[in-house]
Backbone bond lengths (Angstrom), bond angles and torsions (degrees), N, CA, C in turn:
res aa  C-N    CA-C-N  psi(-1)  N-CA   C-N-CA  omega(-1)  CA-C   N-CA-C  phi
1 M - - - 1.450 - - 1.529 110.93 -
2 H 1.335 117.60 -48.00 1.454 120.71 -179.61 1.523 111.49 -65.09
3 T 1.327 116.42 -34.17 1.459 120.35 179.53 1.524 110.27 -64.40
4 G 1.331 117.15 -39.71 1.462 121.10 178.53 1.520 111.97 -64.10
5 I 1.320 117.16 -41.64 1.463 121.54 178.79 1.527 110.00 -66.69
6 T 1.322 116.21 -42.04 1.461 120.40 178.79 1.524 110.79 -61.47
7 L 1.314 117.98 -43.71 1.460 121.67 179.16 1.529 111.11 -64.80
8 L 1.311 117.22 -39.70 1.456 121.49 178.44 1.526 110.59 -63.40
9 L 1.321 117.28 -46.32 1.460 120.75 178.40 1.526 111.60 -62.61
10 A 1.307 117.61 -40.82 1.464 121.16 178.70 1.525 110.51 -63.20
11 A 1.319 116.89 -40.65 1.464 120.75 179.19 1.521 110.72 -65.56
12 L 1.315 117.53 -43.06 1.458 120.72 179.58 1.519 111.54 -64.90
13 L 1.313 117.34 -41.04 1.464 120.48 177.53 1.523 110.89 -64.53
14 G 1.294 116.98 -36.10 1.454 120.92 178.62 1.518 112.43 -66.25
15 L 1.327 117.55 -30.16 1.457 122.30 -179.66 1.525 112.93 -85.39
16 S 1.314 116.72 -9.30 1.464 119.04 -175.15 1.519 112.86 -71.65
17 G 1.311 119.06 -22.47 1.456 122.14 177.00 1.511 112.62 81.23
18 C 1.318 113.85 169.10 1.458 121.88 -178.41 1.513 109.78 -130.44
19 S 1.319 115.22 147.49 1.463 119.93 172.10 1.518 108.26 -143.98
20 S 1.336 115.00 153.35 1.454 119.88 178.02 1.516 109.01 -136.30
21 N 1.311 115.42 145.35 1.455 122.02 -178.83 1.512 110.22 -102.94
22 G 1.313 115.41 137.43 1.454 120.51 171.76 1.526 108.92 -88.55
23 R 1.331 115.63 173.58 1.464 119.99 177.40 1.516 109.49 -71.25
24 V 1.316 115.64 154.15 1.463 119.82 168.81 1.522 105.71 -76.75
25 R 1.332 116.03 130.12 1.465 120.98 -176.70 1.523 110.18 -123.90
26 E 1.318 115.06 143.81 1.459 120.07 173.27 1.529 106.49 -85.81
27 I 1.341 116.65 116.74 1.462 120.00 -176.35 1.525 112.89 -97.91
28 S 1.314 116.73 -17.50 1.461 123.89 170.16 1.524 105.61 -159.83
29 P 1.319 119.03 169.12 1.466 118.74 -176.41 1.538 112.74 -52.34
30 S 1.326 115.55 118.09 1.471 124.48 177.96 1.520 114.56 65.86
31 V 1.320 118.31 15.00 1.466 122.55 174.21 1.523 106.82 -119.30
32 Y 1.328 115.37 128.48 1.460 121.52 -172.65 1.529 110.94 -121.05
33 S 1.319 114.80 164.43 1.453 122.67 179.22 1.522 108.64 -133.69
34 A 1.329 116.36 136.90 1.467 122.32 173.86 1.522 107.08 -131.77
35 S 1.332 116.58 135.16 1.461 119.13 -178.20 1.514 110.96 -134.28
36 T 1.328 114.07 155.67 1.456 122.45 176.10 1.519 107.73 -137.51
37 T 1.328 116.52 134.12 1.460 121.97 178.36 1.524 108.30 -114.26
38 G 1.322 116.56 135.29 1.459 121.08 178.96 1.509 111.43 -133.76
39 D 1.326 114.86 155.87 1.453 119.33 177.25 1.530 109.58 -78.37
40 G 1.293 116.79 -177.31 1.462 122.09 -176.24 1.510 115.40 -63.32
41 Y 1.321 118.18 -8.92 1.460 121.22 -178.78 1.521 112.80 -95.29
42 V 1.333 117.56 -3.40 1.460 121.52 -179.51 1.521 107.95 -109.54
43 S 1.323 117.13 127.96 1.461 120.95 -176.85 1.529 111.76 -73.65
44 V 1.330 115.37 154.11 1.458 121.04 177.74 1.533 110.85 -60.24
45 P 1.345 120.28 -43.13 1.475 118.58 177.22 1.535 112.98 -59.39
46 R 1.311 117.10 -35.40 1.476 120.65 178.40 1.531 110.03 -68.39
47 L 1.337 117.20 -40.61 1.464 120.54 177.47 1.520 110.50 -64.24
48 R 1.335 116.44 -40.33 1.461 120.69 177.77 1.524 110.22 -61.42
49 E 1.332 115.71 -43.18 1.470 120.75 178.83 1.528 110.83 -58.25
50 H 1.330 117.03 -43.89 1.471 120.66 178.86 1.532 110.91 -62.67
51 S 1.331 116.89 -42.64 1.467 120.21 -179.25 1.524 111.05 -65.42
52 V 1.324 116.94 -43.09 1.471 120.97 178.76 1.527 110.22 -64.69
53 D 1.319 117.15 -41.06 1.473 120.39 177.44 1.524 110.98 -59.28
54 R 1.336 117.68 -43.11 1.463 121.38 178.66 1.523 110.53 -61.95
55 A 1.335 116.33 -42.13 1.470 120.83 179.80 1.529 110.27 -64.18
56 E 1.337 117.28 -44.17 1.462 120.80 179.62 1.521 111.46 -63.09
57 E 1.323 117.19 -41.41 1.466 121.07 178.25 1.528 110.70 -64.08
58 F 1.319 116.95 -41.76 1.457 121.81 179.76 1.524 110.41 -58.55
59 C 1.325 116.51 -47.74 1.464 120.25 -179.26 1.528 111.60 -69.98
60 A 1.326 117.31 -37.95 1.461 121.17 179.89 1.528 110.83 -60.49
61 H 1.327 117.73 -34.69 1.471 121.07 177.77 1.519 111.70 -65.01
62 Q 1.323 116.75 -18.68 1.456 121.98 177.34 1.526 111.58 -98.41
63 G 1.348 116.02 2.51 1.458 120.28 -177.81 1.523 112.35 74.48
64 K 1.326 115.98 24.90 1.462 121.02 -177.99 1.520 109.63 -125.19
65 R 1.321 115.32 178.19 1.460 119.34 175.99 1.525 108.98 -117.52
66 M 1.305 115.72 156.81 1.451 122.15 -176.12 1.526 110.38 -86.30
67 K 1.336 115.43 135.45 1.461 121.81 173.31 1.525 107.02 -119.18
68 L 1.332 116.19 114.23 1.456 122.23 -177.32 1.525 110.16 -68.17
69 A 1.326 116.77 130.38 1.471 121.89 179.61 1.528 111.02 -106.76
70 G 1.319 117.68 -26.54 1.457 120.89 180.00 1.510 111.00 177.50
71 E 1.329 114.89 172.21 1.457 120.14 177.91 1.518 109.60 -157.76
72 D 1.322 115.46 154.24 1.459 120.34 174.94 1.521 108.86 -153.96
73 S 1.316 115.46 163.61 1.460 120.59 176.47 1.516 108.35 -137.61
74 Q 1.319 115.14 151.38 1.462 120.04 177.28 1.515 109.85 -148.94
75 E 1.316 114.62 147.78 1.456 120.09 175.68 1.522 108.62 -82.18
76 T 1.321 115.57 141.06 1.466 121.20 179.40 1.518 108.88 -129.97
77 H 1.291 117.31 171.07 1.467 123.47 178.40 1.529 111.83 49.43
78 A 1.317 115.86 58.80 1.479 122.41 176.46 1.525 112.20 59.48
79 G 1.321 116.55 32.62 1.462 120.52 176.69 1.510 115.13 82.74
80 N 1.328 118.05 4.17 1.469 120.41 -179.79 1.521 112.75 -82.36
81 D 1.322 117.44 -29.91 1.460 122.62 -178.58 1.525 109.12 -116.72
82 T 1.316 115.61 158.18 1.460 121.40 175.03 1.522 108.22 -129.38
83 T 1.325 116.42 138.56 1.458 122.38 176.00 1.523 108.34 -115.12
84 V 1.324 116.17 129.05 1.460 122.23 175.21 1.522 107.36 -112.32
85 R 1.330 115.80 127.04 1.458 121.60 -179.20 1.520 109.07 -121.96
86 V 1.337 115.48 132.39 1.460 121.02 173.43 1.520 108.26 -113.33
87 T 1.319 116.31 142.71 1.456 121.51 172.56 1.525 106.94 -111.40
88 F 1.333 115.26 146.41 1.457 118.76 -171.69 1.503 111.13 -159.57
89 T 1.323 114.65 165.73 1.457 122.33 170.42 1.525 107.06 -123.27
90 C 1.322 116.10 162.63 1.457 121.72 175.30 1.514 107.22 -109.05
91 V 1.336 116.84 124.55 1.444 121.67 -176.05 1.518 110.65 -121.88
92 E 1.329 115.09 156.13 1.471 120.22 177.74 1.533 109.05 -65.69
93 G 1.317 113.87 150.69 1.456 117.33 173.34 1.440 113.42 122.15
C-alpha cells in the first residue's frame, strides 16, 4: 500500500515541471527585463506569470509599480524548454 502511494507521489512530482528565473537586468536606461525558463511541463502562461511577478517585485522594492513595455517567448534547448521575457519600466504610483 505504501509503495503504491509513494509511486503515485513520485509520478505527480515528475509531472509538475520545472522553471527557473533569471536576474532582472537593465537593458537600457530605466528599461528592465525579467525572464523565466521552463521545461515542457510548464505552460507559457505560467512562465509569463512568473516573469511578471518578478518585474512587479523588482519595482515594488523601489516603491514603484511595474509598467509592462513588451514580452516575447522563445524555445530553447532544441525545443524542450521555453523562455518568456518581459520588458518593463518602474513608474511612480
